[in-house]
KEZA-574706 format. One record per atom (N, C-alpha, C): residue number from 0; chain; atom name; x, y, z. Coordinates in steps of 0.1 Angstrom, whole numbers, plus 5000, padded with zeros to 4 digits. Layout:
BEGIN
NODE;resi;chain;name;X;Y;Z
NODE;NUM;A;CA;X;Y;Z
...
***
This chain:
BEGIN
NODE;resi;chain;name;X;Y;Z
NODE;0;A;N;3527;3905;4162
NODE;0;A;CA;3518;3899;4155
NODE;0;A;C;3508;3894;4166
NODE;1;A;N;3497;3896;4168
NODE;1;A;CA;3486;3892;4181
NODE;1;A;C;3487;3877;4185
NODE;2;A;N;3495;3871;4195
NODE;2;A;CA;3493;3858;4200
NODE;2;A;C;3479;3857;4198
NODE;3;A;N;3475;3841;4200
NODE;3;A;CA;3462;3840;4206
NODE;3;A;C;3470;3833;4217
NODE;4;A;N;3455;3842;4227
NODE;4;A;CA;3458;3844;4245
NODE;4;A;C;3449;3831;4249
NODE;5;A;N;3451;3823;4260
NODE;5;A;CA;3440;3810;4261
NODE;5;A;C;3443;3820;4280
NODE;6;A;N;3426;3814;4284
NODE;6;A;CA;3426;3821;4299
NODE;6;A;C;3419;3808;4299
NODE;7;A;N;3427;3810;4318
NODE;7;A;CA;3417;3797;4322
NODE;7;A;C;3401;3803;4326
NODE;8;A;N;3397;3788;4328
NODE;8;A;CA;3383;3785;4325
NODE;8;A;C;3378;3797;4337
NODE;9;A;N;3384;3798;4352
NODE;9;A;CA;3381;3797;4363
NODE;9;A;C;3384;3816;4362
NODE;10;A;N;3391;3817;4355
NODE;10;A;CA;3394;3831;4352
NODE;10;A;C;3380;3841;4346
NODE;11;A;N;3373;3838;4339
NODE;11;A;CA;3366;3837;4333
NODE;11;A;C;3352;3845;4337
NODE;12;A;N;3347;3857;4334
NODE;12;A;CA;3339;3863;4345
NODE;12;A;C;3323;3857;4339
NODE;13;A;N;3318;3851;4348
NODE;13;A;CA;3300;3851;4342
NODE;13;A;C;3297;3859;4333
NODE;14;A;N;3294;3872;4344
NODE;14;A;CA;3290;3882;4337
NODE;14;A;C;3304;3896;4339
NODE;15;A;N;3305;3906;4327
NODE;15;A;CA;3316;3912;4330
NODE;15;A;C;3311;3927;4333
NODE;16;A;N;3315;3930;4346
NODE;16;A;CA;3314;3942;4352
NODE;16;A;C;3310;3958;4344
NODE;17;A;N;3310;3957;4337
NODE;17;A;CA;3313;3967;4324
NODE;17;A;C;3298;3965;4314
NODE;18;A;N;3292;3950;4314
NODE;18;A;CA;3279;3948;4305
NODE;18;A;C;3270;3962;4306
NODE;19;A;N;3270;3966;4296
NODE;19;A;CA;3253;3979;4291
NODE;19;A;C;3247;3968;4280
NODE;20;A;N;3240;3977;4279
NODE;20;A;CA;3227;3974;4266
NODE;20;A;C;3235;3974;4253
NODE;21;A;N;3230;3971;4243
NODE;21;A;CA;3242;3970;4229
NODE;21;A;C;3234;3989;4223
NODE;22;A;N;3224;3990;4232
NODE;22;A;CA;3223;4006;4223
NODE;22;A;C;3227;4018;4231
NODE;23;A;N;3232;4012;4240
NODE;23;A;CA;3242;4025;4248
NODE;23;A;C;3254;4020;4246
NODE;24;A;N;3258;4008;4243
NODE;24;A;CA;3272;4010;4242
NODE;24;A;C;3281;4016;4228
NODE;25;A;N;3295;4015;4229
NODE;25;A;CA;3302;4019;4212
NODE;25;A;C;3308;4003;4209
NODE;26;A;N;3309;4006;4200
NODE;26;A;CA;3317;3994;4195
NODE;26;A;C;3328;3988;4198
NODE;27;A;N;3334;3994;4205
NODE;27;A;CA;3348;3993;4214
NODE;27;A;C;3341;3987;4226
NODE;28;A;N;3335;3995;4230
NODE;28;A;CA;3332;3986;4243
NODE;28;A;C;3322;3974;4243
NODE;29;A;N;3314;3972;4231
NODE;29;A;CA;3311;3956;4231
NODE;29;A;C;3323;3951;4232
NODE;30;A;N;3323;3952;4223
NODE;30;A;CA;3340;3942;4222
NODE;30;A;C;3347;3938;4236
NODE;31;A;N;3353;3946;4246
NODE;31;A;CA;3361;3944;4258
NODE;31;A;C;3349;3940;4264
NODE;32;A;N;3337;3940;4268
NODE;32;A;CA;3326;3935;4273
NODE;32;A;C;3327;3915;4271
NODE;33;A;N;3328;3914;4256
NODE;33;A;CA;3329;3906;4252
NODE;33;A;C;3345;3898;4254
NODE;34;A;N;3355;3906;4256
NODE;34;A;CA;3367;3897;4253
NODE;34;A;C;3367;3895;4275
NODE;35;A;N;3362;3902;4279
NODE;35;A;CA;3362;3899;4294
NODE;35;A;C;3351;3886;4298
NODE;36;A;N;3349;3881;4285
NODE;36;A;CA;3338;3868;4290
NODE;36;A;C;3352;3857;4279
NODE;37;A;N;3361;3863;4277
NODE;37;A;CA;3364;3856;4273
NODE;37;A;C;3363;3849;4256
NODE;38;A;N;3363;3857;4246
NODE;38;A;CA;3356;3862;4237
NODE;38;A;C;3374;3866;4228
NODE;39;A;N;3377;3852;4219
NODE;39;A;CA;3390;3857;4212
NODE;39;A;C;3387;3865;4196
NODE;40;A;N;3380;3859;4190
NODE;40;A;CA;3374;3867;4178
NODE;40;A;C;3371;3883;4185
NODE;41;A;N;3368;3886;4199
NODE;41;A;CA;3363;3903;4198
NODE;41;A;C;3379;3908;4198
NODE;42;A;N;3386;3896;4209
NODE;42;A;CA;3401;3903;4209
NODE;42;A;C;3406;3902;4197
NODE;43;A;N;3407;3897;4187
NODE;43;A;CA;3411;3898;4172
NODE;43;A;C;3404;3911;4166
NODE;44;A;N;3395;3916;4169
NODE;44;A;CA;3389;3925;4162
NODE;44;A;C;3391;3941;4166
NODE;45;A;N;3396;3941;4184
NODE;45;A;CA;3398;3952;4189
NODE;45;A;C;3414;3955;4185
NODE;46;A;N;3425;3942;4185
NODE;46;A;CA;3435;3944;4175
NODE;46;A;C;3434;3953;4163
NODE;47;A;N;3422;3944;4156
NODE;47;A;CA;3426;3948;4141
NODE;47;A;C;3423;3963;4144
NODE;48;A;N;3414;3968;4150
NODE;48;A;CA;3407;3982;4152
NODE;48;A;C;3417;3997;4157
NODE;49;A;N;3426;3991;4165
NODE;49;A;CA;3438;3997;4173
NODE;49;A;C;3445;3993;4172
NODE;50;A;N;3454;3984;4164
NODE;50;A;CA;3465;3982;4167
NODE;50;A;C;3477;3990;4158
NODE;51;A;N;3468;4000;4145
NODE;51;A;CA;3484;4007;4142
NODE;51;A;C;3488;4023;4151
NODE;52;A;N;3475;4029;4156
NODE;52;A;CA;3476;4041;4160
NODE;52;A;C;3482;4036;4179
NODE;53;A;N;3477;4028;4182
NODE;53;A;CA;3489;4023;4192
NODE;53;A;C;3500;4018;4191
NODE;54;A;N;3506;4011;4180
NODE;54;A;CA;3516;4008;4174
NODE;54;A;C;3523;4018;4169
NODE;55;A;N;3520;4031;4165
NODE;55;A;CA;3521;4045;4162
NODE;55;A;C;3529;4051;4175
NODE;56;A;N;3521;4051;4181
NODE;56;A;CA;3524;4062;4193
NODE;56;A;C;3536;4053;4205
NODE;57;A;N;3534;4038;4208
NODE;57;A;CA;3546;4035;4204
NODE;57;A;C;3559;4039;4206
NODE;58;A;N;3560;4039;4188
NODE;58;A;CA;3575;4039;4182
NODE;58;A;C;3577;4052;4184
NODE;59;A;N;3568;4064;4190
NODE;59;A;CA;3571;4075;4191
NODE;59;A;C;3580;4076;4202
NODE;60;A;N;3578;4071;4214
NODE;60;A;CA;3585;4066;4228
NODE;60;A;C;3599;4059;4226
NODE;61;A;N;3598;4045;4217
NODE;61;A;CA;3610;4039;4221
NODE;61;A;C;3617;4037;4206
NODE;62;A;N;3610;4040;4196
NODE;62;A;CA;3619;4044;4186
NODE;62;A;C;3626;4028;4173
NODE;63;A;N;3622;4025;4179
NODE;63;A;CA;3628;4008;4172
NODE;63;A;C;3613;3996;4172
NODE;64;A;N;3611;3998;4159
NODE;64;A;CA;3604;3992;4153
NODE;64;A;C;3597;3977;4158
NODE;65;A;N;3610;3973;4156
NODE;65;A;CA;3608;3956;4167
NODE;65;A;C;3603;3957;4186
NODE;66;A;N;3606;3970;4190
NODE;66;A;CA;3604;3965;4202
NODE;66;A;C;3591;3972;4204
NODE;67;A;N;3590;3979;4194
NODE;67;A;CA;3575;3983;4195
NODE;67;A;C;3562;3977;4192
NODE;68;A;N;3566;3971;4179
NODE;68;A;CA;3553;3950;4180
NODE;68;A;C;3558;3945;4189
NODE;69;A;N;3567;3947;4200
NODE;69;A;CA;3567;3938;4213
NODE;69;A;C;3559;3940;4224
NODE;70;A;N;3563;3956;4231
NODE;70;A;CA;3551;3964;4236
NODE;70;A;C;3537;3961;4228
NODE;71;A;N;3534;3964;4224
NODE;71;A;CA;3520;3962;4215
NODE;71;A;C;3515;3947;4220
NODE;72;A;N;3520;3938;4216
NODE;72;A;CA;3516;3927;4220
NODE;72;A;C;3518;3926;4234
NODE;73;A;N;3523;3929;4243
NODE;73;A;CA;3522;3932;4259
NODE;73;A;C;3510;3941;4261
NODE;74;A;N;3512;3951;4254
NODE;74;A;CA;3500;3961;4255
NODE;74;A;C;3483;3950;4253
NODE;75;A;N;3487;3944;4247
NODE;75;A;CA;3467;3935;4242
NODE;75;A;C;3475;3924;4251
NODE;76;A;N;3481;3918;4255
NODE;76;A;CA;3478;3912;4265
NODE;76;A;C;3476;3915;4280
NODE;77;A;N;3473;3925;4280
NODE;77;A;CA;3471;3934;4296
NODE;77;A;C;3460;3930;4294
NODE;78;A;N;3453;3934;4281
NODE;78;A;CA;3440;3940;4277
NODE;78;A;C;3426;3929;4274
NODE;79;A;N;3435;3917;4272
NODE;79;A;CA;3428;3908;4272
NODE;79;A;C;3429;3899;4287
NODE;80;A;N;3437;3898;4297
NODE;80;A;CA;3436;3897;4311
NODE;80;A;C;3430;3908;4319
NODE;81;A;N;3426;3918;4316
NODE;81;A;CA;3419;3926;4323
NODE;81;A;C;3404;3938;4318
NODE;82;A;N;3406;3931;4307
NODE;82;A;CA;3393;3936;4302
NODE;82;A;C;3383;3941;4308
NODE;83;A;N;3378;3925;4323
NODE;83;A;CA;3367;3928;4331
NODE;83;A;C;3369;3937;4342
NODE;84;A;N;3384;3947;4340
NODE;84;A;CA;3384;3958;4351
NODE;84;A;C;3384;3969;4340
NODE;85;A;N;3377;3972;4330
NODE;85;A;CA;3379;3979;4322
NODE;85;A;C;3359;3988;4328
NODE;86;A;N;3366;4002;4336
NODE;86;A;CA;3350;4004;4338
NODE;86;A;C;3349;4016;4334
NODE;87;A;N;3347;4018;4319
NODE;87;A;CA;3346;4027;4310
NODE;87;A;C;3338;4045;4314
NODE;88;A;N;3352;4047;4321
NODE;88;A;CA;3351;4066;4326
NODE;88;A;C;3360;4069;4315
NODE;89;A;N;3366;4069;4304
NODE;89;A;CA;3368;4068;4293
NODE;89;A;C;3370;4061;4281
NODE;90;A;N;3373;4065;4271
NODE;90;A;CA;3368;4053;4257
NODE;90;A;C;3377;4044;4257
NODE;91;A;N;3373;4031;4252
NODE;91;A;CA;3386;4021;4251
NODE;91;A;C;3407;4023;4244
NODE;92;A;N;3400;4036;4233
NODE;92;A;CA;3409;4044;4224
NODE;92;A;C;3417;4049;4235
NODE;93;A;N;3418;4057;4245
NODE;93;A;CA;3419;4067;4258
NODE;93;A;C;3427;4054;4266
NODE;94;A;N;3425;4043;4269
NODE;94;A;CA;3423;4030;4283
NODE;94;A;C;3440;4028;4272
NODE;95;A;N;3437;4024;4263
NODE;95;A;CA;3451;4015;4250
NODE;95;A;C;3457;4025;4254
NODE;96;A;N;3456;4037;4254
NODE;96;A;CA;3471;4046;4251
NODE;96;A;C;3479;4050;4262
NODE;97;A;N;3468;4046;4274
NODE;97;A;CA;3474;4048;4281
NODE;97;A;C;3478;4036;4292
NODE;98;A;N;3479;4021;4286
NODE;98;A;CA;3485;4012;4292
NODE;98;A;C;3499;4009;4285
NODE;99;A;N;3492;4021;4269
NODE;99;A;CA;3510;4019;4264
NODE;99;A;C;3519;4029;4265
NODE;100;A;N;3517;4040;4270
NODE;100;A;CA;3523;4046;4275
NODE;100;A;C;3530;4043;4284
NODE;101;A;N;3525;4039;4297
NODE;101;A;CA;3524;4035;4306
NODE;101;A;C;3540;4020;4299
NODE;102;A;N;3540;4015;4298
NODE;102;A;CA;3549;4000;4292
NODE;102;A;C;3560;4008;4287
NODE;103;A;N;3558;4016;4279
NODE;103;A;CA;3564;4028;4268
NODE;103;A;C;3580;4034;4278
NODE;104;A;N;3571;4040;4292
NODE;104;A;CA;3581;4049;4300
NODE;104;A;C;3588;4040;4310
NODE;105;A;N;3582;4029;4308
NODE;105;A;CA;3586;4012;4315
NODE;105;A;C;3602;4012;4309
NODE;106;A;N;3601;4005;4301
NODE;106;A;CA;3613;4001;4287
NODE;106;A;C;3619;4017;4288
NODE;107;A;N;3618;4029;4291
NODE;107;A;CA;3621;4038;4281
NODE;107;A;C;3632;4043;4295
NODE;108;A;N;3625;4045;4308
NODE;108;A;CA;3632;4044;4322
NODE;108;A;C;3645;4031;4321
NODE;109;A;N;3641;4019;4315
NODE;109;A;CA;3656;4015;4317
NODE;109;A;C;3664;4013;4305
NODE;110;A;N;3659;4025;4298
NODE;110;A;CA;3674;4023;4286
NODE;110;A;C;3673;4036;4282
NODE;111;A;N;3676;4046;4299
NODE;111;A;CA;3674;4057;4300
NODE;111;A;C;3693;4062;4296
NODE;112;A;N;3701;4050;4291
NODE;112;A;CA;3716;4055;4287
NODE;112;A;C;3714;4053;4273
NODE;113;A;N;3703;4053;4264
NODE;113;A;CA;3704;4051;4253
NODE;113;A;C;3695;4063;4245
NODE;114;A;N;3699;4072;4236
NODE;114;A;CA;3694;4088;4229
NODE;114;A;C;3680;4081;4222
NODE;115;A;N;3671;4091;4225
NODE;115;A;CA;3660;4085;4222
NODE;115;A;C;3652;4098;4209
NODE;116;A;N;3653;4090;4195
NODE;116;A;CA;3653;4099;4185
NODE;116;A;C;3639;4099;4185
NODE;117;A;N;3629;4109;4175
NODE;117;A;CA;3616;4110;4174
NODE;117;A;C;3613;4102;4159
NODE;118;A;N;3604;4096;4157
NODE;118;A;CA;3594;4089;4149
NODE;118;A;C;3582;4096;4144
NODE;119;A;N;3584;4107;4131
NODE;119;A;CA;3572;4111;4132
NODE;119;A;C;3563;4103;4120
NODE;120;A;N;3554;4106;4115
NODE;120;A;CA;3549;4094;4105
NODE;120;A;C;3549;4108;4096
NODE;121;A;N;3554;4103;4082
NODE;121;A;CA;3558;4109;4072
NODE;121;A;C;3540;4111;4063
NODE;122;A;N;3544;4126;4058
NODE;122;A;CA;3540;4132;4050
NODE;122;A;C;3535;4123;4040
NODE;123;A;N;3524;4113;4032
NODE;123;A;CA;3518;4108;4025
NODE;123;A;C;3511;4120;4013
NODE;124;A;N;3511;4116;4000
NODE;124;A;CA;3508;4128;3988
NODE;124;A;C;3499;4125;3982
NODE;125;A;N;3492;4131;3981
NODE;125;A;CA;3478;4124;3978
NODE;125;A;C;3479;4124;3962
NODE;126;A;N;3471;4118;3954
NODE;126;A;CA;3473;4107;3944
NODE;126;A;C;3473;4116;3931
NODE;127;A;N;3462;4123;3934
NODE;127;A;CA;3460;4135;3929
NODE;127;A;C;3464;4147;3928
NODE;128;A;N;3480;4151;3935
NODE;128;A;CA;3486;4160;3931
NODE;128;A;C;3498;4159;3922
NODE;129;A;N;3499;4170;3919
NODE;129;A;CA;3510;4171;3906
NODE;129;A;C;3523;4172;3911
NODE;130;A;N;3535;4166;3903
NODE;130;A;CA;3545;4165;3911
NODE;130;A;C;3558;4182;3920
NODE;131;A;N;3550;4189;3912
NODE;131;A;CA;3549;4204;3928
NODE;131;A;C;3544;4201;3937
NODE;132;A;N;3537;4202;3937
NODE;132;A;CA;3523;4199;3945
NODE;132;A;C;3532;4189;3959
NODE;133;A;N;3530;4176;3954
NODE;133;A;CA;3537;4164;3962
NODE;133;A;C;3554;4171;3970
NODE;134;A;N;3562;4176;3958
NODE;134;A;CA;3578;4176;3963
NODE;134;A;C;3573;4189;3976
NODE;135;A;N;3559;4202;3974
NODE;135;A;CA;3560;4213;3985
NODE;135;A;C;3558;4206;3999
NODE;136;A;N;3544;4197;3996
NODE;136;A;CA;3540;4185;4010
NODE;136;A;C;3549;4175;4016
NODE;137;A;N;3556;4172;4010
NODE;137;A;CA;3572;4163;4015
NODE;137;A;C;3582;4175;4024
NODE;138;A;N;3583;4183;4013
NODE;138;A;CA;3593;4195;4022
NODE;138;A;C;3588;4198;4034
NODE;139;A;N;3569;4201;4033
NODE;139;A;CA;3563;4206;4050
NODE;139;A;C;3567;4200;4060
NODE;140;A;N;3565;4185;4055
NODE;140;A;CA;3561;4175;4069
NODE;140;A;C;3582;4167;4070
NODE;141;A;N;3591;4173;4060
NODE;141;A;CA;3599;4170;4067
NODE;141;A;C;3604;4189;4078
NODE;142;A;N;3600;4192;4072
NODE;142;A;CA;3597;4206;4082
NODE;142;A;C;3593;4210;4097
NODE;143;A;N;3577;4203;4093
NODE;143;A;CA;3577;4195;4104
NODE;143;A;C;3581;4189;4115
NODE;144;A;N;3587;4178;4110
NODE;144;A;CA;3590;4164;4112
NODE;144;A;C;3604;4172;4121
NODE;145;A;N;3619;4177;4111
NODE;145;A;CA;3625;4185;4121
NODE;145;A;C;3623;4187;4136
NODE;146;A;N;3616;4200;4132
NODE;146;A;CA;3609;4209;4145
NODE;146;A;C;3598;4203;4153
NODE;147;A;N;3594;4189;4156
NODE;147;A;CA;3587;4181;4163
NODE;147;A;C;3601;4175;4173
NODE;148;A;N;3616;4174;4171
NODE;148;A;CA;3623;4166;4173
NODE;148;A;C;3628;4178;4183
NODE;149;A;N;3631;4191;4181
NODE;149;A;CA;3634;4203;4187
NODE;149;A;C;3624;4200;4203
NODE;150;A;N;3616;4198;4199
NODE;150;A;CA;3604;4199;4214
NODE;150;A;C;3609;4191;4222
NODE;151;A;N;3606;4193;4236
NODE;151;A;CA;3608;4184;4254
NODE;151;A;C;3600;4172;4247
NODE;152;A;N;3604;4162;4254
NODE;152;A;CA;3592;4150;4255
NODE;152;A;C;3580;4158;4257
NODE;153;A;N;3576;4166;4269
NODE;153;A;CA;3562;4168;4271
NODE;153;A;C;3554;4168;4257
NODE;154;A;N;3563;4186;4257
NODE;154;A;CA;3556;4190;4245
NODE;154;A;C;3551;4182;4232
NODE;155;A;N;3563;4170;4233
NODE;155;A;CA;3559;4164;4223
NODE;155;A;C;3548;4153;4222
NODE;156;A;N;3547;4151;4234
NODE;156;A;CA;3535;4143;4238
NODE;156;A;C;3519;4146;4238
NODE;157;A;N;3520;4163;4240
NODE;157;A;CA;3511;4170;4237
NODE;157;A;C;3505;4173;4228
NODE;158;A;N;3512;4171;4215
NODE;158;A;CA;3515;4174;4201
NODE;158;A;C;3509;4161;4192
NODE;159;A;N;3516;4153;4199
NODE;159;A;CA;3512;4141;4192
NODE;159;A;C;3501;4137;4194
NODE;160;A;N;3499;4137;4209
NODE;160;A;CA;3485;4131;4212
NODE;160;A;C;3470;4137;4207
NODE;161;A;N;3471;4153;4204
NODE;161;A;CA;3462;4160;4203
NODE;161;A;C;3459;4158;4189
NODE;162;A;N;3476;4158;4180
NODE;162;A;CA;3472;4163;4163
NODE;162;A;C;3470;4154;4157
NODE;163;A;N;3482;4139;4164
NODE;163;A;CA;3481;4127;4154
NODE;163;A;C;3473;4112;4156
NODE;164;A;N;3464;4120;4171
NODE;164;A;CA;3460;4110;4173
NODE;164;A;C;3440;4114;4179
NODE;165;A;N;3440;4131;4173
NODE;165;A;CA;3431;4137;4178
NODE;165;A;C;3424;4132;4187
NODE;166;A;N;3429;4132;4204
NODE;166;A;CA;3431;4133;4215
NODE;166;A;C;3417;4146;4226
NODE;167;A;N;3410;4144;4230
NODE;167;A;CA;3408;4158;4239
NODE;167;A;C;3414;4162;4246
NODE;168;A;N;3414;4173;4254
NODE;168;A;CA;3422;4177;4265
NODE;168;A;C;3417;4168;4279
NODE;169;A;N;3406;4165;4280
NODE;169;A;CA;3405;4156;4290
NODE;169;A;C;3412;4140;4291
NODE;170;A;N;3410;4137;4271
NODE;170;A;CA;3415;4122;4272
NODE;170;A;C;3433;4122;4272
NODE;171;A;N;3436;4138;4275
NODE;171;A;CA;3455;4138;4272
NODE;171;A;C;3458;4139;4290
NODE;172;A;N;3446;4148;4292
NODE;172;A;CA;3452;4142;4309
NODE;172;A;C;3446;4127;4313
NODE;173;A;N;3440;4126;4310
NODE;173;A;CA;3440;4113;4312
NODE;173;A;C;3452;4094;4311
NODE;174;A;N;3455;4100;4298
NODE;174;A;CA;3468;4090;4294
NODE;174;A;C;3475;4095;4298
NODE;175;A;N;3480;4112;4306
NODE;175;A;CA;3494;4115;4304
NODE;175;A;C;3494;4114;4317
NODE;176;A;N;3482;4114;4326
NODE;176;A;CA;3480;4117;4342
NODE;176;A;C;3489;4126;4350
NODE;177;A;N;3478;4140;4344
NODE;177;A;CA;3486;4151;4349
NODE;177;A;C;3468;4161;4341
NODE;178;A;N;3470;4173;4352
NODE;178;A;CA;3454;4180;4352
NODE;178;A;C;3454;4181;4341
NODE;179;A;N;3444;4189;4339
NODE;179;A;CA;3432;4193;4323
NODE;179;A;C;3443;4207;4324
NODE;180;A;N;3443;4212;4334
NODE;180;A;CA;3454;4229;4333
NODE;180;A;C;3467;4223;4328
NODE;181;A;N;3469;4217;4332
NODE;181;A;CA;3488;4212;4327
NODE;181;A;C;3487;4212;4313
NODE;182;A;N;3474;4202;4310
NODE;182;A;CA;3481;4201;4295
NODE;182;A;C;3471;4214;4287
NODE;183;A;N;3462;4224;4286
NODE;183;A;CA;3462;4235;4278
NODE;183;A;C;3476;4245;4282
NODE;184;A;N;3489;4244;4293
NODE;184;A;CA;3498;4253;4297
NODE;184;A;C;3510;4243;4287
NODE;185;A;N;3506;4231;4288
NODE;185;A;CA;3515;4226;4277
NODE;185;A;C;3516;4224;4263
NODE;186;A;N;3501;4224;4260
NODE;186;A;CA;3493;4231;4246
NODE;186;A;C;3502;4243;4238
NODE;187;A;N;3498;4248;4248
NODE;187;A;CA;3500;4264;4249
NODE;187;A;C;3515;4264;4241
NODE;188;A;N;3523;4262;4250
NODE;188;A;CA;3541;4265;4255
NODE;188;A;C;3543;4252;4239
NODE;189;A;N;3536;4240;4237
NODE;189;A;CA;3542;4235;4229
NODE;189;A;C;3541;4245;4210
NODE;190;A;N;3526;4244;4211
NODE;190;A;CA;3521;4257;4194
NODE;190;A;C;3534;4265;4198
NODE;191;A;N;3535;4274;4210
NODE;191;A;CA;3547;4287;4202
NODE;191;A;C;3556;4276;4202
NODE;192;A;N;3556;4272;4206
NODE;192;A;CA;3575;4266;4203
NODE;192;A;C;3577;4257;4191
NODE;193;A;N;3567;4251;4187
NODE;193;A;CA;3568;4244;4172
NODE;193;A;C;3571;4254;4160
NODE;194;A;N;3556;4265;4168
NODE;194;A;CA;3554;4275;4154
NODE;194;A;C;3571;4284;4151
NODE;195;A;N;3582;4290;4168
NODE;195;A;CA;3594;4292;4164
NODE;195;A;C;3605;4278;4154
NODE;196;A;N;3599;4272;4161
NODE;196;A;CA;3610;4266;4153
NODE;196;A;C;3606;4263;4139
NODE;197;A;N;3591;4262;4137
NODE;197;A;CA;3595;4257;4119
NODE;197;A;C;3595;4268;4113
NODE;198;A;N;3596;4281;4120
NODE;198;A;CA;3597;4294;4112
NODE;198;A;C;3611;4299;4110
NODE;199;A;N;3620;4291;4119
NODE;199;A;CA;3634;4287;4120
NODE;199;A;C;3641;4279;4107
NODE;200;A;N;3633;4274;4106
NODE;200;A;CA;3637;4259;4099
NODE;200;A;C;3645;4267;4089
***
């Protein structure tokens, strides 16, 4: 749950460094501008827009719902404190994923002795599916989940970002802190390995 944050008045910038006209700004950037000016309602709106995707991204790293919730609060606390530093060089969602990844990796480094397990979003059957189709979807989802756990951490990250979060090569590059060429290479080998694992399942 998002805490209600307070900020000393002296820390509220008079004009956000990323202020742009409403016609040019995305809804997320408008919210970031308002957050930088101390708008708690805007903070709640941004949280509502991105909490699910950021939480799922965190959960894949830490494999603990309670820890993912704690990290989620920390991510948005950072947003509240650093909104005026957002420069708009990437989308707000990419910025959030980068913050979340940094925090999750910090926790993982502190828990290196614990086994990291993968939590993959369950396949949800369409309400219009008959029982046989629903079962086939469930089986495919389970097969994919098992295959994904067989990938390396680097390859799981790429598949997760590209397919579960619809991130572009450039966005993956920024979130992971690696060159775009490396993203493409990892994507190629991740797809190849995933296909082998699914075929052998």
